[in-house]
C-alpha positions as CSV (number, residue, x, y, z in Angstrom):
1,M,-4.7,23.0,-30.4
2,N,-5.7,20.1,-28.0
3,S,-3.5,17.7,-29.9
4,I,-0.3,19.8,-29.5
5,V,2.2,19.5,-26.7
6,V,5.2,21.6,-26.1
7,E,8.2,19.4,-25.1
8,D,9.7,19.9,-21.6
9,I,13.2,20.5,-22.7
10,Q,14.5,21.5,-19.3
11,G,13.3,18.2,-17.9
12,M,15.0,16.3,-20.6
13,R,18.3,18.2,-20.0
14,L,18.1,17.6,-16.3
15,R,17.6,13.8,-16.7
16,Q,20.8,13.8,-18.8
17,G,22.7,15.8,-16.2
18,I,22.8,19.0,-18.4
19,H,22.6,22.3,-16.6
20,D,22.5,25.0,-19.2
21,V,23.4,28.1,-17.2
22,E,23.9,30.3,-20.4
23,L,20.4,29.4,-21.6
24,R,18.9,30.3,-18.2
25,E,20.6,33.7,-18.3
26,E,19.2,34.3,-21.8
27,I,15.7,33.3,-20.7
28,R,15.9,35.8,-17.8
29,G,16.6,38.5,-20.3
30,L,13.7,37.8,-22.6
31,T,11.2,40.6,-23.4
32,I,8.0,40.9,-25.4
33,G,8.8,40.7,-29.1
34,D,11.8,38.4,-28.6
35,F,11.9,35.0,-30.3
36,V,12.5,31.5,-28.7
37,K,12.5,28.1,-30.2
38,L,10.1,25.5,-28.9
39,T,9.7,21.8,-29.8
40,L,6.1,21.1,-30.6
41,L,4.9,17.5,-30.5
42,S,1.8,16.0,-31.9
43,R,-0.2,13.4,-30.1
44,T,-1.3,12.0,-33.4
45,G,0.9,10.4,-36.1
46,S,4.3,9.0,-35.8
47,Y,6.3,12.2,-36.3
48,P,8.0,13.1,-33.0
49,G,7.8,16.8,-33.4
50,E,9.3,20.0,-34.8
51,T,11.4,22.8,-33.3
52,L,9.9,26.2,-34.4
53,P,10.5,29.9,-33.6
54,V,7.9,31.6,-31.5
55,R,7.6,35.4,-31.0
56,I,6.8,36.3,-27.4
57,T,3.6,38.3,-26.9
58,R,3.2,38.2,-23.1
59,I,5.3,37.3,-20.1
60,R,3.9,36.6,-16.6
61,G,6.7,35.2,-14.4
62,S,7.7,31.9,-15.9
63,L,4.6,31.7,-18.1
64,F,4.8,32.9,-21.6
65,C,2.3,33.5,-24.5
66,G,3.5,33.7,-28.1
67,V,2.7,33.2,-31.7
68,L,4.3,30.9,-34.2
69,A,6.8,32.7,-36.4
70,T,6.8,30.1,-39.1
71,R,4.4,27.4,-40.3
72,P,5.2,23.8,-39.3
73,T,6.2,21.4,-42.0
74,C,5.3,18.3,-39.9
75,R,2.1,16.6,-41.0
76,G,1.0,16.1,-37.4
77,L,1.1,19.8,-36.7
78,S,-0.6,20.8,-40.0
79,K,-3.5,22.5,-38.2
80,L,-1.1,25.2,-36.9
81,R,-0.5,28.3,-39.0
82,L,1.8,31.3,-38.9
83,G,0.6,33.3,-36.0
84,S,-1.0,30.4,-34.1
85,P,-1.0,31.1,-30.3
86,V,1.3,29.0,-28.1
87,R,1.4,29.0,-24.3
88,F,4.6,27.8,-22.6
89,T,6.9,28.1,-19.6
90,T,10.6,28.6,-19.2
91,A,11.0,24.8,-19.0
92,H,9.8,24.5,-22.6
93,I,12.3,26.8,-24.2
94,H,14.6,24.8,-26.5
95,S,16.9,27.8,-27.3
96,V,17.0,31.5,-27.8
97,P,18.1,32.5,-31.4
98,K,21.1,34.7,-31.4
99,R,20.0,38.3,-31.4
100,Q,20.6,40.5,-34.4
101,L,23.7,42.7,-34.2
102,K,21.6,45.9,-33.7
103,D,20.2,44.4,-30.5
104,E,23.7,43.8,-29.1
105,Q,24.7,47.4,-29.4
């Protein structure tokens, strides 16, 4: 996993003057078992990266552990598999997929 980097989405947004208050609220409500989307980058190859769903397995403050919910299609990320572990922070979260209807009730 040494060649994989999780993109700092929050830093990118802030440099563009984007303050996503709704996303911050969604992140504060995350619990174990929820899904987030992260953009994974490869240090090798010319492909910039791929945004993938990750299921959260542990939360410690702003630090998260999770596992890939799908296998990457990007050649530079080909060593990753379904279930590969990923560590990330709130700054890395690209988006929170809309919850299923049953979760909203």
